[in-house]
N, C-alpha and C positions, 0 to 999 in steps of 0.2 A: 244311849247316852248314859255314862256312869255318873256317880255322885259328884265327882270332881268337875266334870264337864257341866253338869247342871249348876253347880255353885259358881263356876267361872262365867256361864252365860248370864246369871243373875247379877254379878258384879259388873259385867260389861253393859247390861241394860240400865244399871243405875249409877254407874261411874266407879272406877277403881280408886279414885282419890276424892277427898272432900270437894275440891274444886270442880272435878268432873261431875260429881253428884249434883252440885249446885247448878252448873251449866245445864245439864240435861233436865233438871227439874224446871229451870226457867224456859227452856225450849218446849217442854210439854205444856207448860202453862200458856205460852203464846199460841201454840198449835190449837189448844182447846178454846181459847177466848177470842182470838183475832177474827176468825170467821163470822162471829156473831156481832162484830162491831158495826156500827152504822157507817163507818168509814171504809168498809170492805166492799170492793166493787169489781165487776168484771171489766177488764180493759184489754185491748189488743196491743201486744208489744211486738214490733217487727213482724206483723201478720199473724201472730199466734195468740189466741185467747188466754188470758191469765187472770188469776184472782189475787189482787193487791189492795192494800189499804192506802187510800188517797187522803192526805191530811192537809188541811188548809193552812195558809200562812197570811200575814198581813198584806202581802202582795197578791192580788187576786189572780194574777197570771202565772204564779209560782206555786207548785205543790210539792209536798214530800211524799215519796213512795216507800211503803214498807212491805217486804215480802215474808213469807213464813220461813222458819229456820231451814237451811239447806237449799233454798232457791236463790237465784241470782238476778240482778238487774244490771245490764251493761251500760256503761257510760256512752252516750251517743245514740241510744236506742230511740226509735220513734214510737210514741204511744198514741193510740186512738181512744179517746174517752170524751163523753158528753158532746158528740158531734164536733169535736175539735181535735187538731193534731198538737202533740206536745213533744218536745225534744228533752231527753235526759241530759242535763248539763253538768252533772257531777254525781259521784257515788261515794259512799263511805266504804273504805276498804276494811274497816274494823267490823267484820261480818261474822264474828264468832257465834253471836246469838242469833241475829237475823240481819238481812241486808236492807240498807236504807239508801235512798237516792233522791235527787231533787230534779224535777222537770219543769220547763217553762213553756208557755203556749206559743205556738208557731203562728206567724201572721202572714206568710207569703209562700206561695209555690213557685220556686225559681226554676226556670227553664233555660237550658243552654245546649249547645252541640259540642260533644267532646271531640277530641283530635281524631278519633276513629270514625267519626261521622254518626255516632250514636246520639239520639236525642235524649237528654237526661232531665228528669224532674225530681226535685228534692224540696221538701219542706224545710223552711229555715226561719230564723228570727231576725227581722229587720228592725233597726232602731236609728233614731236621728243622731247623726254625729255633729250637727251644727245647731244644737237646740236653742242657743241664745244668740245666734247670728241671723242675718238677714237672708242667707242663701243666695246672695247676688254679689257680683264683683263688677267694678267699673274698669272698662278697657278703653284706652285712649287711641283707638284706631282713627278717630277723627276729632275735630275740634270740640264737638258736642259730647263725645264720649258715647259708650254703648254698654248697657247693662247685660251682663252674662251670668248664667246660672253657676253657682259655686256651692252647691249642696254636697255634703259629705254624709254618708250613712255607714253604719256598721252592720255586719251580718255575722250570725252564728249558724253554722251548718255542721252536720255530722261528718265525721271523717269516714270515707270509704274509698274504693279504688278509683272512683271518678272525681270526687271532690278534692283528693289529695293532688290531683294534677293541675288544679286551678293556679293560675299565676298572673303576673302583671299584664300579660297580653290578652286576658279575658275581659270581654264587655258583656254587660247584661241590660235587659230592659226590665226596670222594676217600678211598677206603679199599680194603681188599682186597675183591676181588669175591665172595669166599666168606665174608666176614664177616657174622655175624647182625645186626650194627648198623653203620650207615654215618655217618661224620662229614661235616659240611657246613663249608664254608669260604667266606669272602668276600675278594675280592682287595682288598687295602688299600694295596699299593704297586706300581703299574704302571709299573716302570722299563723303558722300551723302547729305550734308546739304547746301553747299555753294551757289548753285543756284536753290534751291527748296523753293517755297513759297506757303503756303496753299495747299500742296499736288501736285503742278505742277511745272515743271521746268526741268533742267538738272543736272546731277551729274558728278562730275569730278573724274576719277580714274588714278592711276599711276600703270603701269605694267612693270615687269622686265623680261628680256629674260631668258628662261629656255630651257632645251632640249626637243625635240619632244619625244613621247613615242609610244610604239607598239600599244596602243589603239586609237591613233589619226587617223583620216581619212584625209590625206593630199589633196585628190582630192576635197572633199566638204568643206575643211577648218573648221572642226569641232573636237575639242579636245575631247578625251575620248569617241569618237563615239562608238567604238566596245565594250565598257562596257555596253552599252544599246542595241546595235544591233550586236550580235556576228557574226563573219564571217561564211559563209557557209562552211561546211566541205568538200564539193566537189569542190568549186571554191574558192580557198584562196583569190583571188583578183577579185572582180566583177567590171563591168564598172560603170562609174558615172551615166549613165542613169538607170541602174538596182538599184544602191544605192538610187537614188532619188525616184524611184518607191517604194522602201521598206519603205521610210520615210512616205508615205502616208497610209500605211497599219496599221491602228489602232493608228496612232500618228497624232498630230496636227502640221502643219507647220504655224508659224506666219510670217507676212511680215510687 
């Protein structure tokens, strides 16, 4: 390396303009200081262990993520941290110095059967869409009237090759997995664009309560399960362990 090459490499290392010099100085400072911060944690992002800063907010179920300069955090990524799953619901595209994103705590593992027969599992965020309503409606099928469930919920879920196929014909069983009764919902508002940018992000759906059906598997919380996996003629009701074993026979389970 001659003198000119040595001089040019020094300029490139420290920035050829005043702005570049300030930018690189700020990035070196973050690279030096952030790993020693108490907010710096090991998290798992889409199955890969990463080192990120996790910053609290006034909402306990929402955190801000900060990465080192040059690292990325994709919108819609699934984060495992503190024995919980978190969904990245937004990212700052102004990442010249460092990348920043926002994640929200997931509260439900959604299960359904895709059109190709694959059993799909995705962590998502379920919230009440009828917060200030009773969740019931009165139907005048008879003189006395009959109270029917009228709950609406909203769901945020990451966009991928399976979730993008969800539409108004999809039904789900969404309830506490230890609940003796399970509520069924139909997707009524498949809004897929609001939180998706360049093919990555989260989609927001509205679901309306409907009746459970005979083909629903209430134990596994999978709607229309028996349309794809018919019941055994000898044992009308099999155990959950036997059902889960049958899922792996020629079918793919996604986590």
